[in-house]
C-alpha positions in Angstrom: 24.0 -10.4 -2.9 22.6 -10.8 0.4 21.3 -14.4 2.1 17.8 -12.8 2.0 18.0 -12.6 -1.5 20.0 -15.5 -2.3 17.4 -18.1 -0.7 14.7 -16.4 -2.4 15.9 -16.4 -5.7 16.6 -19.9 -4.8 12.5 -20.5 -4.1 12.0 -19.1 -7.2 14.2 -21.5 -9.0 13.1 -24.1 -7.4 9.3 -23.8 -7.9 10.2 -22.8 -11.7 11.4 -26.5 -11.4 8.8 -28.5 -9.5 5.8 -26.1 -9.8 3.9 -23.0 -7.8 3.0 -25.5 -5.0 6.6 -25.5 -3.8 6.5 -21.8 -3.1 2.8 -22.1 -1.8 4.4 -24.9 0.9 7.2 -22.8 2.0 6.6 -19.3 1.9 3.7 -20.4 4.7 6.3 -22.3 6.8 8.0 -19.6 6.6 5.3 -17.2 8.0 4.7 -19.5 10.5 7.8 -19.0 11.9 7.5 -15.3 12.1 4.3 -15.6 13.7 6.1 -18.0 16.7 9.0 -16.1 16.7 8.7 -12.0 15.3 8.5 -9.5 18.1 5.7 -7.4 15.9 3.3 -10.4 16.6 2.4 -8.4 20.0 1.2 -5.6 17.3 -0.7 -7.8 15.5 -2.9 -8.8 18.3 -3.3 -5.2 19.6 -4.4 -4.3 16.5 -7.1 -6.9 16.2 -8.4 -6.8 19.7 -8.8 -2.5 19.2 -10.6 -4.1 15.8 -12.6 -6.8 17.5 -13.0 -5.8 20.6 -15.9 -8.0 21.3 -14.2 -11.0 20.6 -11.8 -13.4 22.8 -7.7 -12.7 22.7 -7.5 -16.4 21.2 -9.5 -15.4 18.0 -7.0 -12.0 17.8 -4.1 -14.2 18.1 -5.8 -16.9 15.3 -6.7 -13.2 13.3 -2.4 -12.8 13.7 -1.9 -16.0 12.1 -4.1 -15.7 9.6 -2.6 -11.9 8.3 1.1 -13.7 8.3 -0.4 -16.5 6.6 -2.3 -14.2 3.9 1.2 -12.2 3.7 2.4 -14.8 1.8 0.1 -14.5 -1.1 1.5 -11.4 -2.2 4.9 -13.0 -2.9 3.2 -16.1 -4.7 1.5 -14.2 -6.7 4.6 -12.0 -7.3 5.9 -15.1 -8.7 2.9 -16.6 -10.6 2.5 -13.3 -12.4 6.1 -13.8 -13.8 4.7 -16.2 -15.7 0.6 -15.9 -16.4 -1.1 -13.1 -16.5 -3.4 -12.1 -13.6 -7.0 -11.8 -13.9 -9.4 -8.8 -12.3 -12.2 -7.1 -11.9 -12.4 -3.5 -11.1 -14.9 -0.7 -9.9 -14.0 2.8 -9.7 -12.2 3.0 -13.4 -14.1 5.0 -15.2 -13.5 7.7 -12.1 -9.5 7.5 -12.9 -9.8 7.2 -16.5 -11.2 10.9 -16.1 -8.7 12.9 -15.4 -5.7 10.7 -17.2 -3.5 12.6 -19.6 -5.7 16.1 -18.0 -5.4 17.2 -14.5 -3.6 13.6 -13.2 -4.3 12.1 -10.4 -2.6 11.1 -7.0 -3.7 7.4 -5.8 -3.3 6.4 -2.0 -1.8 3.2 -1.8 -2.6 1.7 1.3 -1.2 -2.1 3.9 -4.2 -2.9 3.0 -4.3 -5.6 0.1 -1.8 -5.9 -2.5 -0.9 -2.6 -3.5 1.9 -3.8 -5.9 -0.1 -5.9 -7.9 -2.6 -2.8 -7.7 0.1 -1.2 -9.9 0.7 -4.5 -12.4 -3.2 -4.4 -13.0 -3.9 -0.7 -13.6 -0.6 -0.8 -16.6 -2.9 -4.1 -17.3 -6.2 -1.7 -17.2 -4.7 0.9 -20.1 -1.1 -0.5 -21.7 0.1 3.3 -22.3 -0.7 4.5 -18.3 1.8 6.9 -17.1 2.2 6.2 -13.6 5.3 6.8 -11.0 5.2 5.2 -7.6 7.4 6.6 -4.9 8.5 3.6 -3.1 10.6 3.8 0.6 14.2 2.5 0.5 15.3 0.4 2.9 18.8 0.5 4.2 19.6 -3.6 3.6 16.9 -4.4 0.3 16.9 -7.9 -1.0 13.5 -9.2 -2.5 12.3 -5.8 -2.3 15.2 -4.6 -5.1 13.6 -7.5 -7.1 10.2 -6.2 -6.4 10.9 -2.7 -7.6 12.9 -4.0 -10.2 9.6 -6.0 -11.6 7.7 -3.2 -11.4 10.3 -1.6 -13.3 10.5 -4.0 -16.3 6.6 -3.3 -15.8 6.3 0.6 -17.2 6.2 1.6 -13.7 8.2 4.7 -13.0 9.9 4.1 -9.8 11.1 6.9 -7.3 13.1 5.8 -4.1 11.9 7.3 -0.7 14.8 7.6 1.4 14.2 7.3 5.0 16.5 9.2 6.4 15.4 12.2 4.4 13.6 13.0 0.6 15.1 15.0 -1.7 13.3 18.6 -3.2 14.2 17.4 -6.7 11.7 13.9 -6.5 9.0 16.3 -5.6 9.2 18.6 -8.2 9.4 15.2 -10.8 6.4 14.0 -9.3 4.2 17.6 -9.5 5.4 17.6 -13.1 4.1 14.5 -13.5 0.6 15.3 -12.4 1.1 18.6 -14.0 1.4 16.3 -17.1 -1.7 14.5 -16.7 0.2 10.8 -15.5 -0.6 9.3 -12.0 1.4 9.3 -9.1 1.4 6.5 -6.5 2.0 7.4 -2.4 1.8 5.3 0.6 -1.4 7.2 2.6 -0.7 4.6 5.7 2.8 5.0 6.2 5.3 7.2 8.1 8.7 6.9 7.3 10.8 9.7 9.4 9.7 11.3 13.1 10.9 14.2 11.6 8.3 13.4 8.6 5.6 16.0 8.2 2.0 14.4 8.8 -1.5 15.0 10.0 -3.5 13.0 12.6 -6.9 11.4 11.6 -9.3 9.6 13.8 -8.7 5.3 12.8 -10.9 3.1 14.6 -11.5 5.3 17.6 -8.2 5.5 17.9 -5.6 8.2 16.8 -3.4 7.6 14.0 -1.3 9.6 11.5 -0.7 9.8 8.4 1.7 11.1 5.9 1.2 15.1 5.0 2.8 14.8 1.4 0.1 13.1 -0.9 -2.0 15.6 0.4 0.0 18.7 -0.4 0.8 17.2 -3.7 -2.9 17.2 -5.2 -3.1 20.7 -3.2 -0.1 21.8 -5.1 -0.8 20.2 -8.7 -4.7 20.6 -8.2 -5.2 16.6 -8.6 -7.8 14.8 -7.1 -6.5 11.9 -4.6 -8.3 8.7 -4.9 -7.9 5.7 -2.4 -6.7 2.7 -4.4 -7.4 -0.6 -2.9 -6.6 -4.1 -4.5 -8.2 -7.5 -3.1 -7.6 -10.9 -2.9 -10.5 -13.3 -5.0 -8.5 -16.1 -5.9 -5.5 -17.6 -6.8 -3.0 -14.5 -9.3 -7.1 -13.1 -9.4 -8.0 -9.5 -8.0 -10.8 -6.8 -8.0 -9.4 -3.8 -7.7 -11.3 -0.3 -6.2 -11.4 2.7 -6.7 -12.9 5.5 -4.8 -14.7 8.6 -5.8 -12.2 11.8 -5.8 -10.4 13.4 -3.0 -10.7 16.7 -4.0 -8.5 19.2 -2.1 -9.8 23.2 -3.1 -7.0 25.8 -3.8 -7.1 27.6 -0.5 -5.5 30.7 1.5 -2.5 29.6 2.9 -4.2 29.8 6.8 -6.8 27.5 5.5 -4.6 25.0 4.5 -4.3 22.6 7.2 -8.0 22.7 7.8 -8.4 21.3 4.2 -5.6 18.8 4.6 -7.1 17.7 8.0 -10.3 16.7 5.8 -8.7 15.0 2.8 -6.9 12.4 4.7 -9.6 11.9 7.3 -11.7 10.9 4.1 -8.8 8.8 3.3 -8.5 7.2 7.1 -12.6 7.1 6.9 -12.3 4.5 3.6 -9.7 2.5 4.8 -11.0 1.9 7.4 -14.4 0.8 5.9 -12.2 -1.2 3.6 -10.4 -2.8 6.7 -13.7 -3.9 8.2 -14.3 -6.1 5.1 -11.2 -7.2 4.9 -9.8 -7.3 8.1 -7.1 -10.5 7.4 -5.5 -8.0 4.6 -4.1 -5.9 6.5 0.0 -6.0 6.1 0.8 -3.4 8.4 2.9 -4.8 10.6 4.2 -1.7 12.7 2.5 0.1 15.3 -0.7 1.8 13.3 -3.1 3.4 15.9 -2.4 4.6 19.1 -3.7 3.9 22.8 -5.7 6.5 23.3 -8.6 8.1 21.8 -8.8 10.7 19.2 -10.8 14.1 19.4 -12.1 15.0 16.2 
């Protein structure tokens, strides 16, 4: 067992004995340490400087501190979910319900809000829901391995997406899952590898790159895409939002790239709007936007 996983399990056991308050306090202390020592903090400060150009550097630093502190709630609510049922409200479920068991749907998850809780809440909304989730495989997994195990126990089918290269068989399985009326969830805002197929969009007036895979899945299967966001409204309490369907019509080979680009920009616009409403729930700690403006 890796040391990171050992300490995480120890914290869980201790919190089961002492109460959730211990988990909350310890995780916030750890997050404060990351805020002080992590090499990723400057990237978060740069991101908030772009998001809030009229604010001071101190405000951007404060946003970064809150970002790191708020990230602890993902782990806290994961701990609580194993012991109590999360409460939630929803908007847009009827749009998704209309494709379940028919053409299926591609869910674009984001590192804005709690995508892990989104998967749990979908299963809670519909117990027999067939949901396949693509998740990245890290070289050294500790807490992430337990995260995957808990999702599998909740009835979610998981396919690991290797950062060193994807298997064509995993893509075929996802397409078949969609064609049978299931839902396939994929990260909409993370490009794992430099050689990965990607699409350029405008985000906060800057250039950003999104993975092309979800749009290829939608184009090949005929399933619509849905931007799916889940935001925290209280302790183990959430509101999830599903966008209107993003449909990529069957087009000629020549017109595929422009069709994918338009769909990706629709998602980017939805992501930006949601970010402006929930700026401190942005949990994308690596570089997402470039330094140069994007010309559309």
